[in-house]
Backbone as a chain_set.jsonl record, in Angstrom:
{"seq": "MKDWDSPNSRLANPWILPHFGWFLDARMAELVDALDSKSSSREGVRVRPPLRVPFQPSFFMETLIRRGRESDMPALRDIINHYIANSIVTFEMVEMSLENRKTWFTQFTDTGRYQLFVAEKDNEVVGYAASLRFHQRPAYAPSVMTSIYLHPDHLGQGIGVRIYRELLDELKKVDDVHRAYGLVVLPNPGSEKLHDKLGFQVAGLLHEGGHKFGKYHDVRIYEHRMGK", "coords": {"N": [[0.968, -0.953, 0.032], [1.883, 1.506, -0.403], [3.443, 4.121, -2.067], [5.674, 6.247, -2.268], [5.901, 8.428, -3.19], [7.814, 10.571, -2.918], [10.283, 13.668, -3.692], [12.637, 13.179, -3.328], [12.91, 10.118, -3.874], [12.425, 10.456, -6.777], [15.212, 10.997, -7.78], [16.45, 8.961, -7.022], [15.974, 6.697, -8.854], [17.236, 5.307, -11.124], [16.59, 5.43, -13.416], [15.662, 8.014, -14.264], [17.464, 9.914, -14.871], [19.097, 9.468, -17.146], [17.074, 9.553, -19.535], [15.677, 11.914, -19.324], [18.058, 13.804, -19.954], [18.18, 12.732, -22.481], [15.68, 13.618, -23.485], [16.165, 16.719, -23.171], [18.119, 17.155, -25.223], [16.942, 16.585, -27.461], [14.989, 18.447, -27.435], [16.564, 21.145, -27.287], [17.569, 20.542, -29.729], [15.193, 20.75, -31.373], [14.86, 23.593, -30.433], [17.018, 24.828, -31.977], [16.64, 24.358, -34.635], [13.907, 26.033, -34.987], [15.145, 28.611, -34.569], [16.76, 28.811, -36.5], [15.371, 28.474, -38.527], [13.691, 31.279, -38.554], [16.165, 32.937, -39.419], [15.179, 32.635, -42.077], [14.506, 35.013, -43.369], [15.835, 37.004, -44.503], [18.152, 37.602, -46.785], [19.191, 34.787, -48.85], [19.83, 33.011, -47.394], [20.058, 29.953, -46.662], [17.626, 27.71, -45.844], [17.609, 24.691, -43.691], [15.45, 22.118, -43.433], [13.709, 21.486, -40.72], [14.28, 19.417, -38.326], [13.369, 16.854, -37.294], [13.126, 14.481, -34.377], [12.732, 11.507, -32.489], [10.205, 11.022, -30.273], [9.426, 9.666, -28.009], [9.832, 8.878, -24.778], [9.518, 6.604, -22.14], [8.965, 7.586, -19.516], [7.418, 9.912, -19.81], [5.696, 9.086, -21.134], [1.871, 9.05, -21.335], [-0.009, 7.952, -18.585], [-2.587, 5.196, -17.89], [-5.128, 4.278, -16.012], [-6.942, 2.153, -15.126], [-9.967, -0.642, -14.569], [-8.67, -3.887, -13.057], [-7.68, -6.379, -15.065], [-8.279, -10.01, -15.188], [-6.284, -10.953, -16.889], [-3.813, -9.249, -16.068], [-3.457, -10.338, -14.118], [-0.792, -11.806, -13.583], [1.511, -9.524, -14.057], [1.043, -8.425, -11.495], [0.885, -10.589, -9.869], [3.832, -10.581, -9.794], [4.802, -7.946, -8.715], [3.175, -7.658, -6.203], [5.183, -10.197, -5.417], [7.792, -8.912, -4.98], [7.987, -7.22, -3.075], [7.301, -8.939, -1.205], [9.924, -10.152, -0.935], [11.576, -8.425, -0.583], [11.058, -5.991, 1.042], [9.24, -4.356, 4.539], [7.169, -3.33, 3.576], [4.785, -4.962, 3.253], [3.165, -7.408, 5.224], [3.381, -9.898, 4.43], [4.453, -13.436, 3.675], [5.304, -15.649, 2.324], [5.651, -16.07, -1.437], [3.289, -15.226, -3.454], [1.632, -17.816, -5.904], [0.532, -17.729, -9.203], [-1.68, -19.062, -9.731], [-3.142, -18.436, -7.318], [-2.913, -15.59, -7.457], [-5.04, -15.545, -9.19], [-7.589, -16.029, -8.361], [-7.628, -14.435, -5.849], [-8.143, -12.383, -7.712], [-10.972, -12.953, -8.3], [-12.641, -11.77, -6.22], [-13.328, -9.594, -6.769], [-15.61, -6.31, -8.049], [-17.095, -4.223, -10.17], [-19.078, -2.413, -9.147], [-19.154, -2.93, -6.591], [-18.318, -2.928, -2.92], [-15.575, -3.882, -2.827], [-12.614, -3.747, -5.112], [-10.689, -3.131, -8.122], [-8.11, -1.644, -9.238], [-5.803, -0.799, -12.038], [-2.84, 0.776, -12.863], [-1.505, 1.728, -15.958], [1.194, 1.841, -18.297], [2.993, 2.404, -21.335], [2.231, 0.257, -22.05], [2.628, -1.666, -20.558], [1.842, -3.293, -17.126], [2.37, -1.84, -13.901], [1.364, -0.806, -11.493], [-0.785, -0.961, -8.912], [-4.15, -0.88, -6.74], [-6.037, -1.446, -4.549], [-9.676, -2.388, -2.862], [-10.714, -4.553, 0.077], [-11.155, -7.178, 1.753], [-12.423, -5.822, 5.364], [-12.198, -7.175, 7.748], [-13.373, -10.302, 8.498], [-15.506, -11.107, 10.748], [-19.101, -10.394, 10.648], [-20.071, -7.418, 10.928], [-18.168, -5.655, 10.402], [-18.282, -5.071, 7.757], [-18.939, -2.361, 6.074], [-16.343, -1.461, 6.429], [-13.641, -1.227, 4.37], [-10.35, -2.371, 3.55], [-8.1, -0.554, 2.579], [-5.23, -1.296, -0.531], [-2.001, -0.653, -1.818], [0.415, -1.09, -4.609], [3.418, -0.272, -6.3], [5.339, -1.08, -9.348], [8.653, -1.198, -8.997], [10.327, -0.154, -10.504], [8.747, 2.449, -11.339], [8.174, 4.248, -9.104], [8.126, 7.305, -7.638], [6.303, 9.204, -9.892], [4.356, 10.114, -9.528], [2.398, 8.029, -10.088], [1.082, 6.774, -7.993], [-0.832, 8.437, -6.518], [-2.814, 9.273, -8.497], [-3.826, 6.522, -8.86], [-4.529, 5.742, -7.128], [-6.355, 7.507, -5.645], [-8.649, 7.219, -7.661], [-9.397, 5.122, -7.155], [-10.629, 5.597, -4.644], [-12.634, 7.386, -5.334], [-14.042, 5.958, -6.547], [-14.771, 4.284, -4.578], [-16.752, 5.663, -3.534], [-18.678, 5.798, -4.665], [-19.895, 3.898, -3.294], [-23.06, 2.998, -1.945], [-22.721, 0.989, 0.602], [-20.658, 1.816, 1.452], [-18.399, 2.55, 3.966], [-15.937, 3.478, 5.326], [-13.028, 3.54, 4.803], [-9.174, 2.016, 5.23], [-6.042, 1.394, 6.153], [-3.369, 0.192, 6.335], [0.178, 1.329, 7.312], [3.08, 0.17, 7.187], [5.734, 1.341, 9.467], [9.081, 2.522, 9.275], [7.613, 5.324, 6.639], [7.561, 7.578, 4.776], [7.122, 8.219, 2.301], [4.867, 6.972, 1.716], [3.217, 7.998, 4.226], [3.061, 10.303, 3.128], [1.382, 9.896, 0.972], [-1.302, 8.954, 2.02], [-1.81, 10.931, 3.869], [-2.197, 13.126, 1.652], [-4.533, 12.025, 0.251], [-6.345, 12.506, 1.759], [-7.121, 10.831, 3.994], [-7.357, 10.135, 7.722], [-4.737, 10.161, 10.673], [-5.71, 6.881, 12.393], [-5.122, 5.772, 14.526], [-2.331, 3.659, 16.201], [-0.492, 0.594, 16.01], [1.545, -0.593, 18.151], [4.508, -2.594, 17.14], [3.262, -3.965, 15.729], [3.812, -5.809, 14.072], [5.773, -8.652, 13.237], [8.714, -9.06, 10.797], [11.78, -10.421, 8.793], [13.388, -10.509, 11.438], [12.869, -8.669, 12.942], [10.685, -6.69, 15.299], [7.993, -4.315, 13.378], [5.942, -1.367, 14.166], [2.871, 0.116, 13.029], [0.658, 1.98, 11.26], [-2.54, 3.202, 11.559], [-4.095, 4.218, 9.072], [-7.603, 5.965, 8.569], [-10.148, 6.532, 5.964], [-12.895, 8.513, 5.793], [-16.07, 8.415, 4.27], [-17.856, 10.005, 4.124], [-20.648, 9.094, 4.315]], "CA": [[-0.158, -0.163, 0.366], [2.996, 2.277, -0.649], [3.653, 4.953, -3.311], [6.885, 6.412, -2.248], [6.278, 9.468, -3.948], [8.93, 11.889, -2.552], [10.936, 14.309, -4.171], [14.006, 11.936, -2.981], [12.921, 8.983, -4.346], [13.249, 10.469, -8.137], [16.855, 11.022, -8.061], [17.125, 7.926, -6.655], [15.978, 6.149, -9.732], [18.708, 5.842, -12.353], [16.315, 5.5, -14.683], [15.243, 9.072, -14.625], [18.17, 11.212, -15.132], [19.746, 9.463, -18.316], [16.264, 9.606, -20.216], [15.713, 13.133, -19.017], [18.931, 14.157, -20.688], [17.659, 12.671, -23.898], [14.271, 14.853, -23.76], [16.661, 17.888, -23.09], [19.009, 17.547, -26.013], [15.544, 16.613, -28.7], [14.24, 19.803, -27.244], [17.381, 21.61, -27.891], [17.794, 20.347, -31.802], [14.517, 21.847, -32.281], [15.116, 24.945, -30.58], [18.25, 25.396, -33.006], [15.97, 24.632, -35.871], [13.285, 27.2, -34.803], [15.881, 29.863, -34.873], [17.108, 28.351, -38.456], [13.497, 28.635, -39.697], [13.412, 32.73, -38.347], [16.621, 34.047, -40.348], [14.907, 32.458, -43.714], [13.605, 36.104, -44.008], [17.461, 37.111, -44.715], [18.349, 36.592, -48.75], [20.037, 33.835, -49.391], [20.084, 31.883, -46.29], [19.285, 28.371, -46.867], [16.877, 27.163, -44.608], [17.281, 23.127, -43.633], [14.442, 21.466, -43.29], [13.53, 20.697, -39.017], [14.915, 17.896, -37.289], [12.308, 15.68, -36.194], [13.972, 13.677, -33.115], [11.671, 10.448, -32.178], [10.221, 11.657, -28.078], [8.894, 8.444, -26.893], [10.966, 8.173, -23.19], [8.451, 5.87, -21.075], [9.182, 8.63, -18.212], [6.758, 11.197, -20.122], [4.134, 8.537, -21.728], [0.68, 9.12, -20.495], [-0.295, 6.757, -17.51], [-3.56, 4.858, -18.223], [-6.113, 4.091, -14.983], [-8.401, 1.547, -15.609], [-10.044, -1.485, -13.91], [-8.122, -4.437, -13.228], [-8.362, -8.328, -15.595], [-7.476, -11.419, -15.183], [-5.015, -10.619, -17.533], [-3.095, -8.421, -15.264], [-2.54, -11.066, -12.884], [1.039, -12.044, -13.793], [2.331, -8.486, -13.476], [0.531, -7.788, -10.051], [1.499, -11.315, -8.945], [5.499, -9.769, -10.078], [4.938, -7.06, -8.264], [3.235, -8.123, -4.831], [6.535, -10.79, -4.966], [9.245, -8.036, -4.758], [7.839, -6.234, -1.988], [7.134, -9.706, 0.048], [10.786, -10.831, 0.005], [12.385, -7.412, 0.143], [10.438, -4.846, 2.2], [8.289, -4.374, 4.944], [5.862, -2.513, 3.158], [3.489, -6.051, 2.893], [3.921, -8.921, 6.077], [3.074, -10.99, 3.875], [5.915, -13.302, 4.635], [5.266, -16.242, 1.138], [5.531, -15.177, -2.524], [2.25, -15.355, -4.206], [1.354, -17.86, -7.059], [-0.604, -17.151, -10.191], [-3.231, -19.578, -8.985], [-3.673, -17.673, -5.992], [-3.632, -14.296, -7.473], [-6.527, -15.823, -10.182], [-8.303, -16.686, -6.98], [-7.61, -13.026, -5.431], [-9.027, -11.418, -8.293], [-12.218, -12.907, -8.167], [-13.501, -11.054, -4.837], [-13.546, -7.938, -7.47], [-16.47, -6.359, -8.887], [-17.289, -2.809, -11.124], [-20.081, -1.537, -8.331], [-19.391, -3.019, -4.816], [-16.908, -2.515, -1.808], [-14.204, -4.906, -3.3], [-12.466, -3.061, -6.554], [-9.232, -3.347, -8.489], [-7.837, -0.647, -10.383], [-4.295, -0.774, -12.081], [-1.944, 1.239, -13.645], [-0.484, 1.118, -17.047], [2.165, 3.141, -19.037], [3.696, 2.154, -22.21], [1.29, -1.674, -22.685], [2.943, -2.307, -19.265], [1.255, -2.684, -15.73], [2.687, -0.629, -13.267], [0.939, -0.405, -10.352], [-2.187, -1.804, -8.621], [-4.716, -0.12, -5.533], [-7.625, -2.632, -4.902], [-10.002, -2.102, -1.796], [-10.223, -5.559, 0.32], [-12.621, -6.817, 3.309], [-11.162, -5.313, 6.459], [-12.656, -8.351, 8.755], [-14.398, -11.438, 8.667], [-16.884, -10.542, 11.216], [-19.999, -9.507, 9.535], [-20.653, -5.855, 11.668], [-17.393, -4.757, 9.959], [-18.689, -4.795, 6.307], [-19.251, -1.757, 5.444], [-15.683, -0.702, 6.077], [-12.785, -1.679, 3.52], [-9.244, -2.248, 3.669], [-7.255, -0.7, 0.718], [-3.87, -1.823, -0.778], [-1.557, 0.094, -3.147], [1.63, -1.458, -4.492], [3.693, -0.291, -7.769], [6.096, -1.84, -9.661], [9.965, -0.369, -8.394], [11.102, 0.799, -11.53], [8.15, 3.206, -11.403], [8.025, 4.905, -7.999], [7.784, 8.426, -7.746], [6.19, 9.632, -10.72], [2.974, 10.648, -9.863], [1.461, 7.138, -10.622], [0.542, 6.567, -6.882], [-1.67, 9.394, -6.19], [-3.625, 8.95, -9.621], [-4.331, 5.018, -9.021], [-5.284, 5.844, -5.512], [-7.657, 8.47, -5.637], [-9.551, 6.6, -8.589], [-9.894, 4.111, -6.186], [-11.386, 5.808, -3.54], [-13.468, 8.181, -5.747], [-15.461, 5.156, -7.118], [-15.744, 3.669, -3.823], [-17.484, 7.07, -2.419], [-20.296, 5.791, -5.454], [-20.567, 2.605, -3.435], [-23.748, 3.062, -0.791], [-22.565, 0.441, 1.872], [-18.825, 1.594, 2.313], [-18.483, 3.543, 5.206], [-15.001, 3.795, 5.846], [-11.659, 3.013, 3.768], [-8.599, 1.681, 5.91], [-5.006, 1.734, 5.578], [-2.328, 0.302, 7.2], [1.02, 1.495, 6.529], [4.323, 0.331, 7.859], [6.887, 2.22, 10.057], [9.208, 3.871, 8.92], [7.634, 4.861, 4.806], [7.599, 8.767, 4.925], [6.645, 8.405, 1.3], [3.343, 6.184, 2.132], [2.426, 9.169, 4.861], [2.971, 11.556, 2.809], [0.608, 9.647, 0.368], [-1.908, 8.901, 2.788], [-2.2, 12.651, 3.924], [-2.69, 14.067, 0.399], [-5.692, 11.748, 0.098], [-7.758, 13.062, 2.924], [-6.695, 9.935, 5.445], [-6.912, 10.665, 8.906], [-4.717, 8.646, 11.475], [-6.561, 6.694, 13.578], [-4.403, 4.948, 15.49], [-0.955, 3.036, 16.039], [-0.007, -0.715, 16.547], [2.756, -0.579, 18.523], [5.541, -2.994, 16.994], [2.357, -4.762, 15.907], [4.233, -7.315, 13.048], [7.387, -9.138, 12.815], [9.364, -9.322, 9.926], [13.466, -9.729, 8.773], [13.985, -10.439, 12.349], [12.339, -7.233, 13.677], [9.275, -5.905, 14.811], [7.161, -3.303, 13.427], [4.964, -0.383, 14.406], [2.293, 0.343, 11.948], [0.101, 3.111, 11.351], [-3.646, 2.964, 11.301], [-5.244, 5.354, 8.248], [-8.659, 5.922, 8.064], [-10.732, 7.403, 5.287], [-14.083, 8.991, 6.188], [-16.378, 8.206, 3.209], [-18.991, 10.923, 3.909], [-21.775, 8.507, 4.211]], "C": [[0.954, 1.637, -0.192], [3.543, 2.556, -2.037], [5.523, 5.571, -3.279], [6.902, 7.951, -3.422], [6.59, 11.085, -3.545], [9.413, 12.104, -3.263], [12.432, 13.385, -4.352], [13.849, 10.894, -3.602], [13.117, 8.96, -6.354], [14.614, 10.762, -8.46], [17.543, 9.695, -7.377], [17.095, 6.562, -7.837], [16.775, 6.619, -10.848], [18.101, 5.547, -13.428], [16.018, 6.831, -15.505], [15.882, 10.407, -15.517], [18.634, 10.904, -17.054], [18.494, 9.8, -19.687], [15.928, 11.273, -20.366], [17.044, 14.239, -19.75], [18.93, 14.166, -22.39], [16.452, 13.594, -24.391], [15.256, 16.101, -23.858], [17.477, 17.9, -24.316], [17.805, 17.141, -26.986], [14.9, 17.824, -28.272], [14.761, 21.021, -27.44], [17.299, 21.76, -29.314], [16.445, 21.192, -32.183], [14.479, 22.612, -32.152], [15.978, 25.404, -31.778], [17.039, 25.116, -34.34], [15.249, 25.558, -36.251], [13.705, 28.552, -35.126], [16.655, 29.893, -36.114], [15.882, 28.924, -39.643], [13.279, 30.401, -39.306], [14.454, 32.758, -39.227], [16.206, 33.584, -41.658], [14.594, 33.894, -44.39], [14.809, 37.112, -44.808], [17.81, 36.397, -46.319], [19.59, 36.161, -48.429], [20.893, 33.029, -48.404], [19.475, 31.098, -46.673], [19.369, 27.879, -45.565], [16.978, 25.308, -44.186], [16.175, 23.081, -42.927], [14.489, 20.516, -41.473], [13.392, 19.554, -38.541], [13.9, 17.93, -36.898], [13.136, 14.416, -35.64], [12.734, 13.237, -32.896], [11.34, 10.792, -30.359], [9.163, 10.762, -28.252], [9.43, 7.803, -25.717], [9.355, 7.931, -22.701], [7.916, 6.817, -20.206], [7.557, 9.906, -18.411], [5.192, 10.572, -20.804], [3.052, 8.523, -20.469], [0.496, 7.637, -19.6], [-1.884, 6.155, -17.624], [-4.094, 4.271, -17.05], [-7.087, 3.346, -15.363], [-8.663, 0.862, -14.758], [-9.537, -2.835, -14.16], [-8.757, -6.143, -14.473], [-7.766, -8.727, -15.277], [-5.878, -11.573, -15.462], [-3.636, -10.106, -17.152], [-2.698, -8.953, -14.431], [-1.215, -11.632, -12.46], [2.032, -10.979, -13.469], [1.961, -8.421, -11.924], [1.057, -9.377, -9.333], [3.615, -10.582, -8.879], [5.939, -8.922, -9.123], [4.701, -7.311, -6.335], [4.721, -9.124, -4.408], [7.726, -10.049, -4.438], [8.798, -7.365, -3.438], [7.742, -7.367, -0.632], [8.652, -10.434, 0.332], [11.788, -9.747, 0.291], [12.274, -6.058, 0.689], [9.456, -5.726, 2.958], [7.405, -3.734, 4.801], [4.648, -3.707, 3.457], [4.128, -7.069, 3.897], [3.333, -9.86, 5.499], [4.635, -11.698, 3.735], [6.053, -14.345, 2.957], [4.614, -15.474, -0.172], [4.419, -15.661, -3.004], [2.522, -16.108, -5.675], [0.781, -17.581, -8.309], [-1.937, -17.099, -9.979], [-3.726, -18.431, -7.558], [-3.827, -16.126, -6.177], [-4.876, -14.255, -8.454], [-7.5, -15.726, -9.347], [-8.413, -15.205, -6.168], [-8.682, -12.363, -6.492], [-10.722, -12.042, -7.933], [-13.335, -12.424, -7.377], [-14.058, -9.959, -6.145], [-14.703, -7.786, -8.205], [-16.419, -4.655, -9.218], [-18.208, -1.587, -10.153], [-19.889, -2.024, -6.874], [-18.12, -2.542, -4.123], [-15.309, -3.335, -2.027], [-13.731, -4.009, -4.923], [-11.13, -3.146, -6.719], [-9.247, -2.422, -9.543], [-5.568, -0.981, -10.465], [-4.197, 0.409, -13.053], [-1.328, 1.034, -14.953], [0.476, 1.94, -17.964], [2.867, 1.988, -20.066], [3.119, 0.079, -22.644], [1.757, -2.175, -21.393], [2.138, -2.225, -18.062], [2.175, -2.197, -14.938], [2.752, -0.554, -11.892], [-0.386, -1.12, -9.847], [-2.673, -0.696, -7.05], [-5.974, -1.087, -5.414], [-7.869, -2.085, -2.736], [-10.509, -4.047, -1.617], [-11.41, -5.421, 1.408], [-11.409, -6.46, 4.387], [-11.596, -6.231, 7.578], [-13.277, -9.299, 8.736], [-15.552, -11.117, 9.452], [-17.772, -9.15, 10.582], [-20.431, -7.862, 9.794], [-19.836, -5.376, 10.514], [-17.531, -4.465, 8.217], [-18.736, -3.838, 5.671], [-18.041, -0.673, 5.415], [-14.716, -1.503, 5.372], [-11.418, -1.731, 3.797], [-8.652, -2.061, 2.344], [-5.862, -0.808, 0.567], [-3.682, -0.932, -1.88], [-0.1, -0.218, -2.968], [1.965, -0.966, -5.936], [5.142, -0.761, -8.102], [7.64, -0.813, -9.012], [10.587, 0.642, -9.14], [10.51, 2.344, -11.544], [7.365, 4.395, -10.264], [8.557, 6.564, -7.94], [7.213, 9.607, -8.297], [4.209, 10.054, -10.594], [1.695, 9.624, -9.896], [0.551, 6.702, -9.247], [-0.956, 7.057, -6.454], [-2.471, 8.791, -7.389], [-4.519, 7.381, -9.42], [-5.403, 4.895, -7.76], [-6.514, 6.208, -5.413], [-8.59, 7.879, -6.638], [-10.127, 5.847, -8.024], [-10.823, 4.388, -5.325], [-12.254, 6.787, -4.124], [-14.232, 7.331, -6.699], [-15.682, 4.586, -5.783], [-16.724, 4.529, -2.486], [-18.887, 6.588, -3.216], [-20.998, 4.749, -4.81], [-21.405, 3.524, -2.009], [-23.036, 2.35, 0.239], [-20.905, 0.679, 1.762], [-18.751, 3.062, 3.184], [-17.112, 4.274, 5.53], [-14.094, 2.772, 5.05], [-10.313, 2.906, 5.03], [-7.317, 1.304, 5.535], [-3.821, 1.805, 6.463], [-0.616, 0.736, 6.687], [2.327, 0.883, 7.965], [5.355, 1.237, 8.336], [8.396, 1.941, 9.454], [8.841, 3.937, 7.405], [6.878, 6.303, 4.804], [6.793, 9.171, 3.04], [4.678, 7.67, 1.288], [2.297, 7.062, 3.082], [2.053, 9.694, 4.403], [1.266, 10.883, 1.699], [-1.229, 9.98, 0.99], [-3.06, 10.166, 3.452], [-3.254, 13.028, 2.961], [-4.005, 13.719, 0.362], [-7.248, 11.824, 1.177], [-7.8, 11.828, 4.318], [-6.53, 10.881, 6.62], [-6.144, 9.097, 10.011], [-5.721, 8.67, 12.46], [-6.099, 5.652, 14.812], [-2.967, 4.382, 15.163], [-1.145, 1.537, 16.604], [1.362, -0.548, 17.145], [3.341, -2.18, 18.456], [4.273, -4.724, 16.685], [2.298, -6.268, 14.826], [5.915, -7.378, 13.316], [7.654, -9.666, 11.82], [11.079, -9.24, 9.485], [13.637, -10.028, 10.093], [13.894, -9.45, 13.566], [11.57, -7.196, 13.81], [9.011, -4.11, 14.27], [6.176, -2.601, 13.591], [4.139, -0.262, 12.663], [1.17, 0.931, 12.147], [-1.49, 2.51, 10.811], [-4.071, 4.238, 10.353], [-6.418, 5.267, 8.372], [-9.194, 7.049, 7.24], [-12.491, 7.368, 5.464], [-14.763, 9.125, 4.748], [-17.434, 9.357, 2.899], [-20.565, 10.312, 3.78], [-22.325, 7.966, 5.909]], "O": [[0.403, 2.738, -0.226], [3.946, 1.76, -2.885], [6.37, 5.312, -4.134], [7.783, 8.301, -4.208], [6.036, 12.171, -3.712], [9.5, 11.189, -4.082], [13.043, 13.081, -5.376], [14.925, 10.536, -4.079], [13.609, 8.083, -7.064], [14.973, 10.698, -9.636], [18.74, 9.448, -7.234], [17.904, 5.636, -7.802], [16.963, 7.73, -11.346], [18.755, 5.362, -14.455], [16.04, 6.972, -16.728], [15.432, 11.284, -16.255], [18.55, 11.733, -17.961], [18.929, 10.248, -20.748], [15.941, 11.803, -21.477], [16.783, 15.417, -19.993], [19.347, 14.972, -23.222], [16.361, 14.154, -25.483], [15.075, 16.632, -24.954], [17.605, 19.092, -24.598], [17.924, 18.142, -27.692], [14.059, 18.189, -29.093], [14.038, 21.982, -27.706], [17.041, 22.777, -29.959], [16.447, 22.086, -33.03], [14.144, 23.281, -33.129], [15.593, 26.33, -32.491], [16.726, 26.153, -34.926], [15.403, 26.105, -37.344], [13.055, 29.422, -35.705], [17.106, 30.912, -36.639], [15.678, 29.411, -40.756], [12.42, 30.838, -40.072], [13.935, 32.58, -40.329], [16.854, 34.103, -42.567], [14.447, 34.039, -45.603], [14.462, 37.904, -45.685], [17.751, 35.258, -46.782], [20.605, 36.694, -47.981], [22.038, 32.579, -48.459], [18.331, 31.294, -47.081], [20.217, 27.677, -44.696], [15.999, 24.727, -44.653], [15.897, 23.812, -41.977], [15.018, 19.454, -41.145], [12.388, 18.854, -38.409], [13.402, 18.828, -36.22], [13.672, 13.555, -36.337], [11.737, 13.954, -32.972], [12.177, 10.772, -29.457], [8.054, 11.135, -28.633], [9.525, 6.588, -25.548], [8.374, 8.666, -22.802], [6.705, 6.975, -20.051], [6.911, 10.483, -17.537], [4.104, 11.129, -20.954], [3.165, 8.206, -19.285], [0.831, 6.511, -19.971], [-2.598, 7.103, -17.296], [-3.323, 3.338, -16.825], [-8.079, 3.818, -15.919], [-8.0, 1.109, -13.751], [-9.76, -3.261, -15.293], [-9.858, -6.688, -14.547], [-6.66, -8.299, -14.948], [-4.877, -11.968, -14.865], [-2.58, -10.404, -17.71], [-1.743, -8.527, -13.781], [-0.739, -11.839, -11.343], [3.078, -11.179, -12.852], [2.935, -8.357, -11.174], [1.625, -9.299, -8.243], [4.291, -10.27, -7.898], [7.079, -8.942, -8.658], [5.558, -7.216, -5.456], [5.311, -8.924, -3.346], [8.507, -10.503, -3.602], [9.754, -6.96, -2.777], [7.961, -7.058, 0.539], [8.848, -11.106, 1.344], [12.681, -9.888, 1.127], [13.161, -5.209, 0.773], [8.977, -6.834, 2.715], [6.691, -3.428, 5.756], [3.577, -3.291, 3.9], [5.239, -7.562, 3.706], [2.725, -10.701, 6.16], [5.69, -11.066, 3.688], [6.927, -13.872, 2.231], [3.659, -14.699, -0.217], [4.496, -16.889, -3.023], [3.239, -15.594, -6.533], [0.356, -16.457, -8.045], [-2.835, -16.258, -9.955], [-4.786, -17.892, -7.241], [-4.537, -15.423, -5.458], [-5.603, -13.269, -8.576], [-8.487, -15.171, -9.83], [-9.575, -14.925, -5.874], [-9.792, -11.928, -6.185], [-11.504, -11.359, -7.27], [-14.537, -12.533, -7.615], [-15.25, -9.676, -6.266], [-15.066, -8.694, -8.952], [-15.727, -3.917, -8.516], [-18.145, -0.364, -10.276], [-20.524, -1.445, -5.992], [-17.163, -1.943, -4.615], [-14.258, -3.238, -1.393], [-14.611, -3.726, -5.736], [-10.364, -3.229, -5.759], [-10.046, -2.333, -10.475], [-4.645, -1.193, -9.678], [-5.065, 0.887, -13.783], [-0.564, 0.072, -15.033], [-0.038, 3.026, -18.23], [3.22, 0.88, -19.661], [3.605, -0.855, -23.282], [1.235, -3.239, -21.063], [1.664, -1.113, -17.832], [3.198, -2.114, -15.619], [3.741, -0.329, -11.194], [-0.94, -1.895, -10.628], [-1.883, 0.022, -6.437], [-6.746, -1.317, -6.345], [-7.095, -1.731, -1.847], [-10.656, -4.785, -2.592], [-12.144, -4.517, 1.807], [-10.191, -6.64, 4.387], [-11.132, -5.788, 8.629], [-14.335, -8.932, 9.247], [-16.598, -10.849, 8.86], [-17.578, -7.976, 10.27], [-21.03, -7.2, 8.946], [-20.42, -4.758, 9.624], [-16.828, -3.648, 7.623], [-18.597, -4.056, 4.468], [-18.119, 0.433, 4.88], [-14.822, -2.688, 5.686], [-11.191, -0.799, 4.569], [-8.6, -2.82, 1.376], [-5.185, -0.422, 1.519], [-4.529, -0.493, -2.658], [0.592, 0.037, -1.982], [1.107, -1.11, -6.806], [6.014, -0.818, -7.236], [7.418, 0.328, -8.605], [11.117, 1.712, -8.843], [11.247, 3.32, -11.684], [6.393, 5.122, -10.467], [9.694, 6.729, -8.382], [7.315, 10.722, -7.784], [3.277, 10.179, -11.388], [0.507, 9.932, -9.805], [-0.606, 6.318, -9.416], [-1.928, 6.363, -6.155], [-2.818, 7.628, -7.183], [-5.677, 7.216, -9.804], [-6.464, 4.317, -7.526], [-7.519, 5.538, -5.174], [-9.721, 8.191, -6.267], [-11.337, 5.701, -8.192], [-11.782, 3.638, -5.139], [-12.897, 7.266, -3.19], [-14.971, 7.827, -7.549], [-16.866, 4.293, -5.615], [-17.132, 4.294, -1.349], [-19.995, 6.819, -2.732], [-22.135, 4.408, -5.134], [-20.855, 4.344, -1.273], [-22.57, 3.168, 1.031], [-20.075, -0.204, 1.975], [-19.022, 4.237, 2.936], [-17.085, 5.44, 5.924], [-14.326, 1.6, 4.753], [-10.426, 3.792, 5.876], [-7.314, 0.779, 4.421], [-3.339, 2.753, 7.083], [-0.295, 0.352, 5.562], [2.369, 1.123, 9.171], [5.871, 1.952, 7.478], [8.61, 0.753, 9.213], [9.342, 3.087, 6.668], [5.648, 6.279, 4.828], [6.127, 10.162, 2.739], [3.633, 8.119, 0.816], [1.071, 7.038, 2.974], [0.883, 10.027, 4.594], [0.2, 11.489, 1.804], [-2.051, 10.813, 0.608], [-4.281, 10.311, 3.519], [-4.466, 13.203, 3.09], [-4.836, 14.626, 0.409], [-8.415, 11.44, 1.252], [-8.407, 11.99, 5.377], [-5.909, 11.943, 6.67], [-6.489, 7.925, 10.164], [-6.326, 9.545, 13.08], [-6.699, 5.021, 15.682], [-2.45, 4.572, 14.062], [-1.888, 1.326, 17.563], [2.293, -0.35, 16.364], [2.966, -3.006, 19.288], [4.334, -5.877, 17.111], [1.505, -7.202, 14.703], [6.824, -6.568, 13.497], [7.087, -10.729, 11.569], [11.698, -8.208, 9.748], [14.779, -9.572, 10.154], [14.49, -9.388, 14.642], [10.884, -7.537, 12.847], [9.592, -3.085, 14.626], [5.172, -3.142, 13.128], [4.63, -0.47, 11.553], [0.516, 0.582, 13.13], [-1.652, 1.65, 9.946], [-4.384, 5.274, 10.94], [-6.657, 4.062, 8.291], [-8.944, 8.227, 7.493], [-13.188, 6.369, 5.287], [-14.18, 9.866, 3.957], [-17.824, 9.638, 1.766], [-21.493, 10.931, 3.258], [-23.394, 7.374, 6.052]]}, "num_chains": 1, "name": "protein.A"}
């Protein structure tokens, strides 16, 4: 359920700087051509055709937010398995199989409490946000648990805000969703900032509520009041 949309995370991504430099080179080439074109009013000056530089670095490609499909499950499995194996942001301990994710997918609908959205960039699924059952006891039914994960190569690009907001906006249309809760394993400044930005309020703290990688970890509870 983490995004890490902090400014520092952009500098930490080795993918961004070289592609941004490529982008600046392309823009500079077009600027030079524009200046050359302006000189055409002088007699005897030969103007060469404008330089056309292909411009499709994926950092600047539009990200599509859409509902999840069963065909997305291999990508979603790979994303969650990365965090299971390498991070405390999820307290899952065993990596997920494709069959597990396909079964997990069956709980989602387009209009109910449990919904799934994915972010797609350059024809690749790069993240997802979901609402899930908060607790098995029936009186908790109007509350949902939210979850968000992004591919580690696509952090710090604002994708988390967009996909999480889309999920919350759709949940507000569901009459029987009263509260949405997010659990953030601390420390996680990026996820804390994301929840604050989207209108969550701190509802409590689980002191050393989980144990992973040989240590106990605090968990902050965030609550979004759906206005119903």
